[in-house]
Each structure stands twice: as structure tokens, then as C-alpha cells.
C-alpha positions in Angstrom: 0.0 0.1 0.0 1.2 3.4 -0.5 3.1 4.9 2.0 1.3 8.2 1.9 -1.7 6.2 2.3 -0.6 4.4 5.2 1.1 7.1 6.7 -2.5 9.5 6.3 -4.5 6.4 8.1 -1.7 6.3 10.5 -2.0 10.7 11.1 -6.3 9.0 11.5 -5.6 6.5 14.2 -6.4 3.7 12.3 -5.0 0.9 14.1 -6.6 -2.1 12.6 -8.8 -3.7 9.7 -11.8 -4.9 9.8 -12.6 -9.3 8.3 -13.5 -6.9 5.5 -11.1 -4.9 5.6 -8.7 -7.8 6.1 -10.1 -9.8 3.9 -11.3 -7.6 0.3 -7.7 -5.6 0.4 -4.9 -8.0 -0.8 -7.2 -9.4 -3.8 -8.3 -5.5 -4.8 -4.6 -5.0 -4.8 -3.6 -7.1 -7.0 -6.2 -6.3 -9.4 -8.4 -8.8 -9.3 -12.3 -8.7 -9.3 -13.6 -8.9 -6.2 -17.6 -10.0 -5.0 -18.3 -9.7 -1.5 -21.5 -10.1 0.8 -21.3 -7.8 3.5 -24.2 -5.5 5.6 -23.7 -2.0 6.1 -21.9 -1.3 9.0 -18.8 -3.7 8.4 -16.1 -2.0 7.6 -16.3 -1.5 4.0 -15.6 1.6 2.7 -12.5 1.3 3.6 -12.0 -1.8 2.0 -12.5 -0.7 -1.7 -11.9 2.6 -1.3 -8.3 2.2 -0.3 -7.1 -0.1 -3.2 -9.1 2.2 -5.5 -6.5 5.2 -4.3 -3.0 3.6 -5.9 -5.1 3.8 -9.6 -5.0 7.5 -9.1 -2.8 10.1 -11.1 -4.0 13.5 -9.9 -1.1 14.6 -12.2 -3.3 13.8 -15.8 -5.4 16.6 -17.4 -9.4 16.7 -16.3 -10.5 14.8 -18.9 -8.4 11.9 -18.3 -8.1 12.1 -14.8 -11.5 10.1 -12.8 -9.2 6.7 -11.8 -12.4 4.9 -10.4 -16.2 5.0 -10.0 -18.3 4.6 -7.7 -22.0 3.9 -7.5 -24.5 3.9 -4.6 -28.2 3.6 -4.0 -28.8 7.3 -2.5 -27.0 10.8 -2.0 -26.4 10.3 1.8 -23.8 7.5 1.2 -22.8 9.1 -2.1 -21.8 11.8 0.5 -20.4 9.7 3.2 -18.5 7.5 0.7 -17.1 10.3 -0.4 -16.1 12.0 2.8 -14.2 9.1 3.4 -12.0 8.7 0.2 -11.1 12.5 0.8 -9.7 11.9 4.5 -8.0 8.6 3.1 -6.1 10.1 -0.2 -5.4 13.7 1.5 -1.8 13.0 1.4 -1.9 12.1 -2.5 -4.3 14.8 -3.0 -6.9 13.4 -4.0 -10.7 14.6 -5.3 -12.7 12.5 -4.9 -16.2 14.1 -6.5 -20.1 12.5 -5.0 -23.2 12.7 -7.5 -26.3 12.2 -7.2 -29.9 13.6 -8.5 -31.8 16.1 -6.2 -28.3 19.1 -6.7 -27.7 21.5 -9.4 -26.7 19.7 -12.3 -24.2 23.4 -13.6 -23.0 23.0 -10.7 -22.1 19.6 -10.6 -20.7 20.1 -14.8 -18.1 22.3 -13.8 -16.9 20.6 -10.7 -16.3 17.8 -13.4 -15.0 20.5 -15.5 -11.9 20.7 -13.1 -11.1 17.2 -12.7 -12.0 14.1 -10.4 -9.9 11.0 -9.4 -12.9 9.3 -7.7 -16.5 10.6 -8.7 -19.6 8.0 -6.1 -22.9 8.9 -8.2 -26.4 7.7 -7.8 -27.3 5.4 -11.7 -29.9 8.1 -12.2 -27.3 11.2 -12.1 -24.7 9.1 -13.3 -26.2 8.1 -16.7 -27.6 11.9 -16.9 -24.5 12.7 -17.5 -23.0 10.0 -19.2 -25.7 10.9 -22.1 -25.1 14.7 -21.7 -21.5 13.6 -22.4 -20.5 15.5 -19.0 -18.6 13.1 -17.4 -15.8 10.9 -19.3 -14.8 7.9 -17.5 -12.6 6.3 -20.6 -9.8 6.1 -18.6 -11.9 4.0 -15.4 -10.1 1.8 -14.0 -11.7 0.2 -11.7 -15.8 0.3 -10.6 -17.1 0.0 -7.1 -21.2 -1.8 -7.2 -21.9 0.0 -3.6 -24.8 -1.9 -1.5 -25.8 -3.3 -4.9 -28.8 -5.6 -4.0 -30.2 -1.9 -2.6 -29.9 -0.7 -5.7 -31.5 -3.6 -8.1 -34.5 -3.0 -5.3 -34.8 0.7 -6.4 -34.9 -0.4 -9.5 -31.9 0.8 -11.0 -31.2 -2.8 -12.7 -31.4 -1.7 -16.1 -29.1 1.9 -15.4 -26.4 -0.3 -13.8 -26.2 -2.3 -17.4 -26.2 1.5 -19.2 -23.3 2.8 -16.9 -20.6 0.0 -17.1 -22.0 -0.4 -20.5 -19.9 3.2 -20.9 -16.5 2.0 -18.9 -13.7 -0.1 -20.7 -13.9 -3.4 -20.7 -11.0 -4.2 -19.1 -11.4 -2.3 -16.0 -11.3 -4.3 -12.5 -14.8 -4.9 -10.9 -16.0 -5.0 -7.3 -19.5 -5.9 -5.9 -20.3 -5.4 -2.8 -23.7 -6.1 -1.9 -25.5 -7.9 1.9 -27.5 -10.5 0.3 -25.2 -12.8 -2.9 -28.8 -13.4 -4.5 -29.4 -15.1 -8.0 -29.7 -11.5 -9.7 -26.6 -10.6 -7.7 -25.0 -13.1 -9.6 -26.4 -12.8 -12.7 -24.2 -9.1 -13.0 -21.6 -10.9 -11.0 -21.2 -13.7 -14.3 -22.4 -10.6 -16.9 -19.7 -8.3 -15.4 -16.8 -9.4 -13.4 -14.0 -11.9 -14.2 -12.7 -15.1 -11.7 -14.1 -12.6 -8.7 -13.1 -13.6 -5.3 -15.9 -14.3 -3.5 -16.0 -13.2 0.2 -18.3 -13.7 2.4 -18.5 -11.7 5.6 -20.6 -13.7 8.2 -22.9 -11.0 10.5 -22.3 -11.5 14.6 -23.6 -13.8 16.4 -24.4 -12.7 20.3 -25.1 -15.4 23.1 -29.1 -15.4 23.8 -29.3 -13.2 26.6 -25.9 -11.8 26.2 -27.6 -8.3 25.9 -30.3 -8.7 28.4 -28.7 -6.7 31.0 -28.1 -3.6 28.6 -30.4 -1.0 28.1 -30.1 0.0 24.5 -30.3 4.2 23.2 -29.0 6.2 20.8 -28.9 9.9 20.0 -29.2 11.4 16.6 -27.0 14.7 16.4 -25.3 16.4 13.5 -21.7 15.9 14.0 -21.5 19.6 15.0 -23.0 19.2 17.8 -21.2 16.0 19.2 -19.2 17.1 22.4 -21.9 19.5 23.5 -24.7 16.2 23.4 -22.3 14.1 24.7 -21.3 16.8 27.8 -24.6 16.7 28.6 -25.7 13.7 28.1 -23.0 13.1 31.2 -24.8 15.2 33.4 -27.9 13.9 33.0 -26.9 9.8 33.4 -24.7 11.3 35.9 -22.5 7.5 35.5 -19.6 5.3 38.5 -17.5 4.4 35.7 -17.9 4.6 31.5 -16.3 3.8 28.4 -16.3 6.3 25.3 -15.3 4.5 22.4 -13.7 6.7 19.2 -13.0 4.9 16.5 -9.3 7.2 15.8 -6.3 7.3 18.4 -6.5 11.1 17.6 -9.6 11.7 18.6 -9.8 10.1 21.9 -7.1 12.9 22.6 -9.5 15.4 21.6 -12.2 14.6 23.3 -10.4 13.5 26.7 -8.6 17.5 27.0 -12.3 18.7 25.8 -14.1 15.9 29.0 -11.1 17.0 31.6 -11.8 21.2 30.4 -15.7 20.7 31.6 -14.9 18.9 35.1 -14.8 15.3 34.0 -12.0 12.8 35.0 -11.4 11.2 31.6 -8.4 9.6 30.6 -7.0 8.4 27.1 -6.4 4.7 26.4 -5.4 4.2 22.5 -2.7 2.1 21.0 0.1 5.4 21.2 0.5 4.5 25.0 3.4 2.6 26.3 2.7 -0.5 28.0 3.5 1.8 32.0 1.4 4.5 30.7 -1.8 2.0 30.1 -1.1 0.2 33.4 -1.8 3.8 35.1 -4.8 4.6 33.4 -6.3 1.5 33.9 -5.1 1.7 37.5 -6.7 5.1 38.2 -10.1 3.6 36.1 -10.1 0.4 38.5 -9.7 2.8 41.6 -12.2 4.6 40.4 -10.2 8.6 40.6 -11.3 8.7 36.8 -14.9 8.3 35.9 -14.1 7.9 32.1 -12.4 5.6 30.1 -12.3 7.3 26.4 -11.3 4.2 24.4 -10.1 2.8 20.8 -11.6 -0.7 19.8 -8.0 -2.1 19.9 -6.7 -0.8 23.4 -10.0 -1.6 24.9 -9.9 -5.1 23.8 -8.5 -8.1 26.9 -10.2 -5.7 29.3 -11.6 -6.9 32.3 -13.3 -4.4 33.9 -16.6 -4.9 36.4 -17.7 -1.7 37.6 -18.2 -0.2 33.9 -21.9 1.3 34.4 -21.8 3.1 30.7 -20.6 2.3 27.5 -21.1 5.2 24.3 -20.6 4.9 21.1 -19.2 8.8 20.3 -18.7 7.0 17.0 -21.2 4.4 15.5 -18.4 1.2 16.0 -18.2 0.4 11.6 -19.2 -3.0 12.0 -22.0 -4.9 14.0 -19.3 -7.3 15.5 -17.5 -4.1 16.8 -20.9 -3.1 18.4 -21.4 -5.6 20.3 -18.1 -6.2 21.4 -18.5 -2.3 23.0 -21.9 -2.9 25.0 -20.3 -6.2 26.4 -18.6 -4.0 28.3 -21.4 -2.5 30.7 -24.1 -5.0 32.5 -21.7 -7.8 33.8 -21.5 -9.7 37.0 -24.8 -9.1 36.9 -25.4 -5.8 36.9 -27.7 -3.8 35.1 -26.0 -1.3 32.2 -26.4 1.2 29.5 -25.6 1.4 25.9 -25.6 4.7 24.8 -24.7 5.9 20.8 -24.7 8.9 19.1 -25.3 8.8 15.6 -25.4 11.3 12.7 -28.9 11.5 10.7 -27.5 9.9 7.8 -26.0 6.9 9.8 -29.8 5.5 11.1 -29.7 2.3 8.9 -26.7 1.4 11.3 -28.9 1.0 14.1 -30.9 -1.6 12.4 -27.6 -3.7 12.1 -26.9 -3.8 15.5 -30.5 -4.8 16.5 -30.5 -7.1 14.5 -27.1 -8.2 15.8 -27.9 -8.3 19.5 -32.2 -8.7 18.7 -32.9 -6.5 21.0 -34.4 -3.0 20.3 -31.9 0.4 20.0 -34.4 3.1 22.1 -34.2 7.0 19.8 -34.1 9.5 22.0 -33.8 13.2 21.9 -31.0 15.2 23.3 -31.4 16.4 26.7 -32.4 20.7 26.7 -30.8 22.5 28.4 -34.1 22.8 30.9 -33.7 18.9 31.2 -30.4 20.0 32.2 -31.5 22.4 35.5 -33.6 20.3 36.2 -31.5 17.0 36.5 -29.1 19.2 38.5 -32.2 20.0 41.3 -32.5 16.6 41.7 -28.8 15.4 41.8 -28.5 18.4 44.7 -32.1 17.4 46.3 -30.7 13.7 46.4 -27.1 14.7 48.3 -28.9 17.1 50.4 -30.7 14.6 51.7 -27.6 12.3 52.3 -26.5 14.6 54.0 -28.8 15.3 56.8 -29.4 12.0 57.1 -25.5 11.6 57.8 -25.5 13.8 60.7 -22.4 16.1 62.1 -24.5 19.9 61.2 -23.8 21.8 64.3 -20.3 23.6 63.1 -22.9 24.7 60.2 -25.7 25.3 62.8 -23.9 28.8 63.9 -23.8 30.1 60.8 -27.5 29.0 59.8 -28.7 31.1 63.2 -27.1 34.3 62.6 -28.1 34.2 58.8 -31.8 33.4 60.3 -31.6 37.0 62.4 -31.7 38.7 59.3 -33.5 36.4 56.1 -35.8 33.9 56.3 -34.7 30.0 56.2 -36.5 29.0 53.0 -33.5 32.1 51.5 -30.5 30.6 53.8 -31.2 26.9 52.2 -32.1 28.1 48.7 -28.4 30.7 48.7 -26.8 27.4 49.6 -27.5 24.8 47.1 -26.9 27.6 44.1 -23.9 28.6 45.3 -23.0 24.7 45.7 -24.4 23.7 42.2 -21.4 25.8 41.3 -21.3 28.0 37.7 -23.3 26.8 34.6 -21.1 25.7 31.8 -20.9 27.6 28.6 -21.6 25.1 26.5 -24.8 24.0 28.1 -26.3 27.2 26.3 -25.5 26.1 22.4 -28.6 25.2 20.6 -28.4 21.8 19.5 -30.8 21.6 16.4 -33.1 18.2 16.0 -31.4 15.5 14.3 -34.3 13.9 12.1 -34.0 9.8 11.1 -33.8 9.5 7.3 -36.6 7.5 5.6 -35.4 4.8 3.9 -39.0 4.5 1.7 -39.1 8.3 1.1 -35.2 7.7 -0.8 -35.9 5.2 -2.5 -39.6 7.0 -3.4 -37.6 10.2 -4.0 -34.6 8.4 -6.3 -37.2 6.3 -8.6 -38.3 9.6 -8.9 -34.8 10.8 -10.1 -34.5 7.7 -12.4 -37.3 8.5 -14.2 -37.0 12.3 -14.8 -33.1 12.4 -15.2 -32.9 14.2 -12.5 -32.3 17.1 -14.8 -31.5 20.4 -13.6 -33.1 20.9 -10.4 -31.6 23.2 -8.4 -32.2 21.9 -4.4 -32.4 24.4 -1.6 -28.8 24.7 0.0 -28.2 22.7 3.1 -27.3 26.2 4.6 -29.0 29.0 4.4 -26.8 32.4 4.5 -26.9 34.7 7.4 -25.4 37.3 8.7 -25.3 41.2 8.3 -23.1 40.0 5.2 -25.7 37.5 3.7 -28.5 40.6 3.7 -29.3 40.9 0.2 -26.8 38.1 -1.7 -26.4 34.7 -1.2 -23.9 33.0 0.6 -21.7 30.2 -0.3 -23.2 26.8 -0.6 -22.3 24.3 1.7 -23.0 20.5 0.3 -24.7 18.2 2.8 -22.4 15.8 4.3 -19.3 18.2 3.7 -15.7 17.6 4.8 -14.3 19.6 7.3 -11.0 21.9 7.6 -9.5 22.3 11.0 -8.7 26.0 11.7 -5.9 27.4 14.1 -7.4 30.9 16.0 -4.5 32.3 17.7 -7.0 33.3 20.6 -9.3 31.3 23.5 -10.4 31.5 27.3 -7.1 34.1 28.4 -9.0 36.0 26.0 -12.7 35.4 27.2 -13.1 33.6 23.6 -16.9 31.9 24.0 -17.9 29.5 21.3 -20.5 31.5 19.9 -17.8 34.5 19.4 -16.3 32.3 17.0 -19.1 31.4 15.0 -20.8 34.8 15.5 -17.8 35.9 13.2 -17.7 33.3 11.0 -21.0 33.5 10.6 -21.1 36.6 10.0 -18.5 37.5 8.0 -19.2 35.0 5.7 -23.1 34.9 5.5 -22.8 31.2 6.5 -25.4 29.6 8.6 -23.9 28.4 11.7 -25.1 25.0 11.3 -22.0 24.7 8.5 -19.6 25.5 11.4 -18.4 21.8 13.0 -16.7 20.9 16.5 -15.3 24.0 18.1 -12.6 23.6 20.7 -11.1 26.3 23.7 -8.1 26.3 25.5 -6.0 29.1 27.4 -4.0 30.5 24.4 -5.4 29.1 20.9 -8.7 27.4 19.9 -9.3 24.8 16.9 -13.2 25.6 15.2 -14.3 23.3 12.6 -14.8 24.2 9.1 -16.5 22.9 5.4 -13.2 22.3 3.4 -14.4 23.6 -0.2 -14.3 27.2 2.7 -11.3 27.1 4.7 -8.4 30.1 2.8 -11.7 32.0 2.2 -12.9 32.3 5.7 -9.0 32.4 7.2 -8.2 35.2 4.9 -11.9 36.6 5.9 -11.1 35.8 9.8 -7.6 37.5 9.3 -9.0 41.1 8.3 -10.9 41.5 10.6 -11.1 41.7 14.8 -12.8 39.1 17.4 -13.4 40.6 21.2 -12.1 44.4 19.1 -8.8 42.3 18.5 -6.4 41.3 15.0 -6.1 37.0 16.0 -3.5 34.9 14.5 -5.6 32.6 11.8 -4.4 29.6 9.5 -5.3 25.8 9.1 -4.7 24.0 11.6 -1.0 22.8 11.1 -1.1 19.2 13.6 -3.7 17.9 10.9 -1.9 18.8 8.0 
């Protein structure tokens, strides 16, 4: 595998391949066709994305640049795959372009003219571009059919045949499907040459293995995950929890952020020495730290009986990983809680987890500020009851008696509770938009309509509308839903009393950009890190560098730790 791709995977913190990746990557790298039975949530995107990156050559002219075509059933999956390929191929300068119905045809044509190494497309829109001769597939070396059974269910069989016929005959073809039904085998016999056949069986769970684990999920936009997690932890009040992240980089960032919010969290990942790992586990077992932020690989082999909660900060790539994660709680006859923070586009993976565990996952709304305040009052009341029952209050009675000469006893008690409760956290005031679950049936209907109509030049409503003073009377920049993020370094933090709202306001107002397009924000003493749409990152750097935040000129640049 290309050293630049390996370096990028290491930078992202990936540690170990899933079964489908171990089985599919070697034959695909060797140039063989592949017929793979693998469900959503098994890590198959990386299984085909990493090998196809070895076929690209960004130095070629735009017309000859497209080396791979990935066909997917829905626009959500197209955006998801494009984002993954962008991340994996960052060191190569790879350009992955999603094209799907409902978006501006003119905008897609302009992007295609600039050149794309990998095109990820829904069948209806791909065929429309082929007929218009606005996409050039003459240099395509690899074609991927992802979730082929879904595409056939949606009536795209004829479109798939027409698209495959428009690609070079000597191409490599990989077909991924949840089942190997006769119609899938028929496509394989027609278009695959001596394929490597791979079957990844669904994970099996012993009866009753998860009976004592209550499974819940929150649908949360990616940009608001950190705030949502803080609220959920405040409401749940776990005695001892493991929070799972996908990469070691995310583990370190989340650990630092949670500690900044007042939690006692430790990181556990493959980058730690054995001595560091032992210290972390000693603190966790002794309840000195209440949260263990970990990757899957680092958490293997842990024998901890007292875990009350498991949190999937990132939805795991495979059902097997989900089962292993939630098995960390509900041990030794105790009950446990498994919490998953899922982006709306990941709702289908929750269905896979339900099938794997044989239990329902309850979908809940993220706690509101009012919920949080109510929960804090409940906890304060319970704590106060314990103190009263514990006695030994004589040293405090004289203070109360003295104040009682001036104030009502009820006011004295309320003031004491208010002081004990501490200040509310800034993040509590951040509004988290409701995340709606995508409806599969409606997706299929929309895509059938796209296929029948050709989905010509209908322009979709922008995912993020313009707001702020600069947006008055003019449209703000368009940002595609599910867009890739870039991290910006802002040379100001808590020392200058910078709050998330200051940064969001500066970017939104100066760029005419909706605040929901901005991702996670982390604030330290002397600097902050802000996630912004990758396509607008350089414009935002230039704009903020020329303006002031809190009345001061602030250094703004791309975050070098991620470059």
C-alpha cells in the first residue's frame, strides 16, 4: 500500500482492519475482481476505497483523470463515501466528487470539468451525465458497486447495465452486497472476471448476552456531538463509563475537552506505552477517573466489572464491534446502559445493531438546557437528603442561626444550594438542532423519481442558507450536506474570554454562512480549534485574518497538527 496512504491512516489513528477489509484489500490491490457479501456497518467503504487510491494520478489532465467510479443507492451514502475517500487520500491530493440527483446539474458539470480522481454517484444521475457527455469514463480502471442489492431493489438494474457498458472493458470490478441472491450473481457472471468471492457472516450473539444492557441512541449532527455528549453525561451521571472513539487522535481530543468541562477522563489507545496504560487502568479501576476514552483495539482484553455505561461517540464500523463494545457493561449480574451518538445518515447502522443483538435501540432526544437544570436540581436534592441523614451538622448551625436573624430560613437554604451548584457551563447554552432520521422508503421514492425523470437541472435548496449582515441581499456560499471539514487554528482562547458563540458569530456574519455549517469548536487558554467546511477553509482564513474578534486582530490559519 502507498506509504502516503499508510501515513494518513496512521495520522487518523486507525489501528486494525475489520474482517471485510482484511479479506478484500489484498485481492483488490492485486487487480482481481471481487464479489463480496457484507452488510452495512462492516467497514467495507475502506475495503474498496484504500485499494482504488493506488490507481489515481492527480497530475493527469481533467478529462483523463477519473480512475474510479463508485455507484451507490442514495445521495447520503454518496456523500459519506466521498468524505471517506477524501480523508484517506489527503496525502495523495485525491479529489473525490459525489454526484446525485436533486443537486444543481450546472454545479456538478463545473466541478467535473476541473477533474475528479474518484466519482461517487447514484445511478440515475450518473447515467444522466453519461448521456450529456459531461462525465468522461474512458480512463476508469476500477468500478465499485456498493450495496448492489439496494440499487436493484430501487429499480436501477437497467441503469447499472448501461453505466457498466460505458466503462472500459478491461476495468476491475468489485461488487458489494448484503446478500448474494440470484440476481446479484447474474450481474457478477456478466461483469466480473474470475472474482474473489468473500463472505462476511453477520455477528452472532449468545442468547441473553445483552439482556441486562439498555440500548439507547441519540441522532446528533456531527458539529454538535461534543455538546450533546456533555449533556448526556450530566444527565446520566455514570459512575464509571467507557467512551469509544474510532481513532486515537479523536480519543486525545475528546479526553482533553471532557477534562476541560470538569469530568475526570483518561485516554487509552495504541499510542500509549505499557506503563502509561497500566497507570490509566489503575486510576479507572480505583474510580479516580470516571471516564475512559478508548479505541476498540486498546480496549480489548479489559476485565473491568464496574462499568455502568458504554458510549459510542462514533458509530462503530461493524455490528461485531458494537456487540463487543456494549458487552463491557451489564456484567456480573448488574444492569448497564449503552449509548450511541449517531449522525442522521447513520440510522441504518442502528438497525444492523438491533438485528445483531436481538434487542431494540431506543431513540431519544438530546437533553435540553431545561432538562439539564431539572436534573441538577434532582441531584442537589438527593445529595442534600444524604447530608441531612448523615448528621454531624453542628458546626454549620451557628452560621445558619446568625443569618436567620436577617433572612428567612428558606432563602438561606436556597442560597446555600445555589452556591454549591456552581456555575453553569457555557456549552449548556448552545442550541443543538433536532436531527431527523432519514426515511428509507422516502429515499427510495425520491430516487425512483430521479431515475424516471433523469433528474435534469433541478436545483436543490442549499443545505445551509446565508445569514448575518454580509448575507443581506445576497446569497451566502453553498455548502453541501455531509461536507468534509478542515480544522482552523485561531490564536485566541479562554485568556481573551473567547466563547464558542464568538467564533461562530464571526465566521457566520463575515462569510454569510449558516452557523450549522460550522463543526466542533475546542477552546484552550491561548488558542482555539474550529472545524469549518473544507471548501471554504481558505476563504474563512483570509476573511477572519482581515477582521477583529473581541476587538483584536487574531492569527487564523489551518491547523498544522492535521496537515
